[in-house]
C-alpha angles and dihedrals in degrees: 000000000000114000119247114262110254121234090252090052090054089055091051092048092049091049090051092050091050091051091050091048091050091050090051091051092048090048091051091048090048091050091052091050091047092052091048090053098040101044096066090048092053092044091051090050091049090052092051090051091047091053091049090052094053096259100315110155114257121190115224090223130009098255096042117126092203140047137190115278103170145001119235122203132186105190095188092059099033089239126151125177133175111226117221131210113264133010100243121132092258093055095042090054088070102035146319113314135215112232110239088208091064132069121290114270113266094016136100116288135039116318117192128203118185130192142166116276094221099047130016097013098036088108091069091082088065096043110110128209110267094031117142123242128194124205124191114205127210092262089060097252121129129222126200124218136182123217105245103170142016121191144154116231135181107242092201092063104019125071120199112250118257106225116189098175125042119041115253134167124211125195110197133187139157120275145252095041092215097042114146092213124054129220097040119160098251122098130193107219125193115191121201133181130199111277110253111264093359103109109154118346143168119247129187113269 
């Protein structure tokens, strides 16, 4: 028959369990930090490989359900973001995403890029009308845009226009930027048009 655990032994066992629980929490926190650091590195590497392969999609890790499709720059703010394929929650966790329901980036029609207001698209609140944007496409070419409009719309009553002619780029995020609750109906929408006479261009890396 096993002897009953003494009161002092219970205290030791409880202390050990608390230490193990603390280690598990620290390990989980460390894993989250490691993923937050590693993901951008892998996405940047995937984009470089995609460019070297003439624009062929390259996943940043084998089980990823997204991949980089463009690089967005805002020279006035010193901002650079890699744009991922799709605007699902999984993609948006790692960067702004291009809506597959919109036009292809760099082509005629309305192309939409969405991002979270408190991370990758937080800079939109400081982006002024008239600012210049640069977008690198998978074939390595760059396109220049000018911010033409900034508005707040109610997503529950307002559908984004479906342009089939002129090229236009929309950057969309939730609003207000400092909202305490996420997933509200308001959207902050930045509209940009190709810069006159710009076409494709080469910008310094």
